[in-house]
Each structure stands twice: as C-alpha cells, then as structure tokens.
C-alpha positions as CSV (number, residue, x, y, z in Angstrom):
1,M,-149.9,18.4,-27.7
2,A,-152.8,16.0,-28.6
3,N,-151.7,16.1,-32.3
4,E,-148.0,15.7,-31.5
5,K,-146.6,12.6,-33.2
6,L,-144.4,10.3,-31.3
7,S,-141.3,8.8,-32.9
8,I,-141.3,5.0,-32.4
9,T,-138.5,2.8,-33.6
10,P,-139.9,-0.6,-34.7
11,D,-138.4,-3.7,-33.0
12,K,-136.6,-4.9,-36.1
13,E,-134.8,-1.5,-36.5
14,R,-133.7,-1.2,-32.9
15,E,-129.9,-1.9,-32.7
16,R,-129.1,-5.1,-30.9
17,C,-126.4,-6.1,-28.6
18,V,-125.8,-9.7,-29.7
19,T,-125.2,-11.8,-26.5
20,G,-123.4,-14.5,-28.4
21,I,-125.5,-17.1,-26.6
22,G,-127.4,-18.5,-29.6
23,G,-130.6,-19.6,-27.9
24,L,-130.9,-16.4,-26.0
25,D,-130.4,-14.2,-29.1
26,T,-133.1,-16.3,-30.8
27,I,-135.5,-15.7,-28.0
28,L,-134.8,-12.0,-28.1
29,N,-135.2,-11.7,-31.9
30,G,-131.5,-10.9,-32.4
31,G,-130.2,-9.9,-29.0
32,I,-130.7,-7.3,-26.2
33,P,-131.8,-3.9,-27.5
34,R,-128.8,-1.6,-27.2
35,N,-128.5,0.5,-24.0
36,N,-131.0,-1.7,-22.0
37,S,-130.2,-2.6,-18.4
38,V,-131.4,-6.2,-17.7
39,L,-132.0,-7.8,-14.4
40,I,-130.6,-11.4,-14.4
41,T,-132.4,-12.8,-11.4
42,G,-132.6,-16.2,-9.7
43,S,-131.5,-18.2,-6.7
44,C,-128.0,-19.6,-5.9
45,G,-126.5,-22.0,-8.4
46,T,-128.7,-21.2,-11.4
47,G,-125.9,-19.9,-13.6
48,K,-126.4,-16.2,-13.4
49,T,-122.7,-15.3,-13.2
50,T,-121.6,-17.8,-15.8
51,L,-124.2,-16.5,-18.4
52,S,-123.3,-12.9,-17.6
53,L,-119.6,-13.6,-18.0
54,E,-120.1,-15.3,-21.4
55,F,-122.1,-12.2,-22.5
56,L,-119.0,-10.1,-21.8
57,V,-116.5,-12.6,-23.3
58,H,-118.5,-12.6,-26.6
59,G,-118.5,-8.8,-26.5
60,A,-114.7,-8.7,-26.0
61,I,-114.2,-11.1,-28.9
62,A,-116.2,-8.7,-31.0
63,S,-113.8,-5.9,-29.9
64,E,-116.2,-4.2,-27.5
65,A,-114.7,-3.0,-24.2
66,C,-116.4,-5.0,-21.4
67,L,-116.5,-4.5,-17.6
68,F,-117.4,-6.9,-14.8
69,V,-118.0,-5.3,-11.5
70,S,-117.7,-7.9,-8.7
71,V,-119.4,-6.8,-5.5
72,T,-119.0,-9.6,-3.0
73,E,-116.3,-12.0,-4.4
74,A,-112.8,-11.1,-5.6
75,S,-112.9,-11.3,-9.4
76,A,-109.7,-13.4,-9.4
77,K,-111.4,-16.1,-7.3
78,M,-114.6,-15.9,-9.4
79,L,-112.6,-16.4,-12.6
80,S,-110.9,-19.5,-11.1
81,N,-114.2,-21.1,-10.4
82,I,-116.0,-20.3,-13.6
83,V,-116.7,-22.7,-16.5
84,P,-113.5,-23.0,-18.6
85,Y,-114.8,-21.8,-22.0
86,D,-113.0,-23.2,-25.0
87,F,-113.3,-19.8,-26.7
88,F,-111.9,-17.7,-23.8
89,D,-108.5,-16.2,-24.4
90,E,-106.6,-14.4,-21.6
91,K,-105.4,-11.9,-24.2
92,L,-108.8,-10.3,-24.0
93,I,-107.9,-9.2,-20.5
94,D,-104.3,-8.2,-21.5
95,E,-105.7,-6.1,-24.4
96,G,-108.1,-4.3,-22.2
97,K,-111.2,-5.7,-23.9
98,L,-112.3,-7.6,-20.8
99,N,-112.0,-5.7,-17.5
100,F,-112.6,-6.6,-13.9
101,V,-113.2,-4.2,-11.0
102,D,-113.9,-5.2,-7.4
103,M,-116.5,-3.0,-5.8
104,P,-114.8,-3.1,-2.4
105,N,-111.9,-1.3,-4.0
106,I,-114.3,1.5,-5.2
107,Y,-115.7,1.7,-1.7
108,D,-112.2,2.0,-0.3
109,K,-111.3,4.9,-2.6
110,L,-114.5,6.7,-1.7
111,K,-113.9,6.0,2.1
112,L,-117.2,4.0,2.4
113,V,-115.8,0.8,3.7
114,Q,-116.8,1.4,7.3
115,K,-120.4,2.6,6.5
116,S,-123.3,0.3,7.2
117,E,-125.7,2.4,5.2
118,F,-125.0,4.7,2.2
119,S,-126.4,8.2,1.8
120,F,-127.7,9.8,-1.4
121,D,-124.3,11.5,-1.7
122,D,-122.6,8.2,-1.4
123,I,-124.8,6.8,-4.1
124,N,-123.9,9.6,-6.5
125,A,-120.2,9.0,-5.7
126,I,-120.5,5.3,-6.5
127,V,-122.2,5.9,-9.8
128,S,-119.7,8.6,-10.7
129,A,-116.8,6.2,-9.9
130,I,-118.3,3.5,-12.2
131,E,-118.9,6.2,-14.9
132,K,-115.2,7.2,-14.7
133,I,-114.2,3.6,-15.5
134,V,-116.8,3.3,-18.2
135,K,-115.6,6.5,-19.9
136,E,-111.9,5.7,-19.6
137,K,-112.3,2.1,-20.9
138,K,-115.1,3.1,-23.4
139,V,-117.1,0.2,-22.0
140,K,-120.1,-1.0,-24.1
141,R,-121.0,-4.1,-22.0
142,L,-121.2,-4.1,-18.2
143,V,-122.2,-6.6,-15.5
144,V,-122.7,-5.9,-11.8
145,D,-122.6,-9.1,-9.7
146,S,-124.6,-8.5,-7.7
147,I,-126.9,-5.5,-7.6
148,T,-128.6,-7.0,-4.5
149,S,-125.3,-6.8,-2.5
150,V,-125.1,-3.0,-3.2
151,C,-128.8,-2.6,-2.2
152,F,-128.1,-4.2,1.2
153,Q,-126.3,-1.0,2.1
154,L,-129.0,1.3,0.8
155,K,-131.7,0.1,3.1
156,T,-134.6,2.1,1.8
157,E,-136.7,1.7,-1.4
158,E,-136.1,5.4,-2.2
159,K,-132.3,5.0,-2.1
160,I,-132.5,1.7,-4.1
161,R,-134.6,3.4,-6.8
162,D,-132.3,6.4,-6.9
163,F,-129.2,4.2,-7.2
164,I,-130.6,1.9,-10.0
165,L,-132.2,4.8,-11.9
166,N,-129.0,6.8,-11.8
167,L,-126.8,3.8,-12.7
168,M,-129.1,2.9,-15.7
169,K,-129.3,6.4,-16.9
170,M,-125.5,6.8,-16.8
171,L,-124.9,3.5,-18.6
172,S,-127.4,4.2,-21.3
173,S,-125.9,7.7,-21.9
174,H,-122.6,6.0,-22.7
175,G,-124.2,3.5,-25.1
176,C,-123.6,0.7,-22.6
177,T,-125.8,-2.5,-22.4
178,S,-125.7,-3.9,-18.9
179,L,-126.7,-7.0,-16.9
180,L,-127.5,-6.5,-13.2
181,I,-127.5,-9.7,-11.3
182,S,-130.2,-10.1,-8.6
183,E,-130.1,-12.7,-5.9
184,I,-133.5,-14.1,-4.7
185,S,-134.6,-17.2,-2.8
186,P,-136.4,-20.0,-4.6
187,E,-139.6,-19.2,-2.6
188,E,-139.5,-15.5,-3.5
189,P,-142.8,-14.6,-5.2
190,R,-141.3,-11.7,-7.1
191,Y,-138.2,-11.2,-9.3
192,S,-136.0,-9.1,-7.0
193,L,-135.4,-8.9,-3.3
194,Y,-137.0,-5.5,-2.8
195,G,-139.4,-5.4,-5.8
196,V,-138.0,-2.0,-6.8
197,E,-135.3,-3.5,-9.1
198,E,-137.7,-5.4,-11.4
199,A,-140.0,-2.4,-11.9
200,I,-137.1,-0.2,-13.1
201,A,-135.1,-2.6,-15.2
202,D,-135.6,-2.7,-19.0
203,G,-135.6,-6.4,-19.0
204,I,-135.9,-9.4,-16.6
205,V,-134.3,-12.8,-17.3
206,L,-135.4,-15.3,-14.6
207,M,-133.1,-18.3,-13.9
208,G,-134.1,-21.2,-11.7
209,N,-133.8,-24.8,-10.8
210,L,-136.2,-27.6,-11.8
211,E,-136.2,-31.1,-10.4
212,R,-137.0,-33.8,-12.9
213,H,-136.7,-37.5,-12.3
214,G,-134.1,-36.9,-9.6
215,D,-132.1,-34.4,-11.7
216,L,-131.8,-30.7,-10.9
217,L,-132.0,-28.8,-14.1
218,R,-131.2,-25.1,-14.6
219,T,-133.9,-23.1,-16.4
220,I,-134.1,-19.7,-18.0
221,Q,-137.1,-17.5,-19.0
222,V,-137.2,-14.0,-20.4
223,V,-140.0,-12.4,-18.4
224,K,-139.8,-8.9,-20.0
225,M,-137.6,-7.0,-22.4
226,R,-138.3,-3.5,-23.5
227,G,-137.7,-2.7,-27.1
228,T,-138.4,-6.1,-28.7
229,E,-140.9,-8.9,-29.0
230,H,-139.6,-12.1,-27.3
231,S,-140.5,-15.6,-26.3
232,R,-141.7,-16.0,-22.7
233,A,-141.2,-19.8,-22.8
234,K,-139.1,-21.6,-20.2
235,Y,-135.9,-23.3,-21.4
236,V,-133.4,-25.7,-19.9
237,L,-130.0,-24.2,-19.6
238,D,-126.7,-26.2,-19.7
239,L,-123.3,-24.8,-18.8
240,T,-120.7,-26.3,-21.1
241,P,-117.1,-25.5,-22.2
242,V,-118.5,-24.4,-25.6
243,G,-120.9,-21.9,-23.9
244,V,-124.4,-21.7,-22.4
245,L,-126.8,-24.0,-24.3
246,L,-130.6,-23.7,-24.3
247,V,-133.0,-26.5,-24.9
248,P,-136.8,-25.9,-25.0
249,L,-138.8,-27.2,-22.0
250,L,-141.9,-28.9,-23.3
251,K,-145.3,-29.0,-21.6
252,G,-145.4,-31.4,-18.7
253,G,-141.7,-30.8,-17.9
254,A,-140.2,-32.8,-20.7
255,V,-137.0,-31.5,-22.3
256,E,-136.7,-31.5,-26.1
257,G,-134.2,-34.0,-27.3
258,R,-134.2,-36.0,-24.0
259,D,-136.0,-39.0,-22.7
C-alpha cells in the first residue's frame, strides 16, 4: 500500500462548471470544478439567491438542465422579486431547461408536513425524491435555498451530516454541480449555522455587507474550493440587470474604480 500511486487530476485539467458570472469564474480559475457542492453562505440581503439563480440561468442558456429547490418561499413569489436580468428568457422554463420545485410539495408527497423533526428514514426519502427529479430532468446544476431551513427539522448534527453527505454524494453521482444556500447572522463566527455544513461542503463562498461612508455594500469572498486554486480576496458585489458584477475591494476598504 505504501508504494501505491494515487491518481491526481491537476487543477487545470479538472472540468469546470462555468458560472457565467465573469468575476467569479476568474476568481475560481475558470469556474466551479464539476460535481462540487458549494455552500453559499451569508446573512439576509447579501445577494445569495440572486447569485445562485444567475448561476442556473447561465447554465440553462448553455442548454444544461437546471433545478432550483425552494424550501421556505414559493418559487413563483421568489421569481417576481428577483433582479430582472436582461438575458433571462421565460422560454428557458417552458423548454424545461430551468426548473423550479418547492420543497413543501416534496414534504407533502412524502407525508412529512406535520413532522417537527425528520428521522433518518425521512432524510433518505427526501434525498431520493430530489434524485428522482434530477434523473428525470437530467439536471446538471442545482440550487437549494436554503439548506439551513431543511436542517431546522433535522435537529442533530448527526442527522445534518447524514443529510448533506447523502445529498452531495447523490448529486455528484449524477454529474450535478450544486449551490447550497446557508443563512447565518452577521455576528456568526463560523460559515454555517451548525458548523457541520461548512466542514462537509466542497466549497464555501461567503457573502456579506460592508458599511462604507454611509453606504451598505455587498461583498463576496471564496473561502475554500476543492479541486482548484483560487483567490481568497474580498470583492464588492453589485446586483444589476446585466448580471452580478464584482469589483476588487482594496486594502483599507476602498473599492477599485470608486472614490
């Protein structure tokens, strides 16, 4: 065993899932390594859902089947409040490239609606239900908004670990690159509510708010990403009709290209 050679794929040879968000793809040296499950974490109002949806829209435009799993908010309401992208076409939904599923509907079909805490069998049933959709739609990009809301009904670290590990393993087995949105408070010293999520995820993208001269700026920082070298610098993030734009945050809190 000591002389056994390990097969390691160099960063540049690892197939990438191009997010379509130019600045983010640059930070990641070409995009998210395929099959990775990435934690998109941050407090309320930092742009997590908007960034994740753009990731799916660009995938759909590239003819990849994409799935948005909405846990707490009806997907129709979420879409009505999202940034109106110039490049978004509702035909992507009609053609089955961009799909939306509300998690409460999955709970209802599995008869889990009245449960305050899920069992290990329930966890397996939820992952299997998501897998069925992934297989039927041949999904290659997936977003769960939010993984924190599912974890509320798992209660224990053991169940949370089991759910996330099973979900990630299933998605990876189907060649699916996923973003798992995590809700944390601005004062939280770690990157996820329970601490389990961040340890398991292949990547962590931290989104936050920064007050500067009376303005509240959104920020983004790739904390970790397995399978690629990447910048760990903090960037200012703007949500615009042409997509998410990233601007370097210079030392001292200055923003490149701004006074």
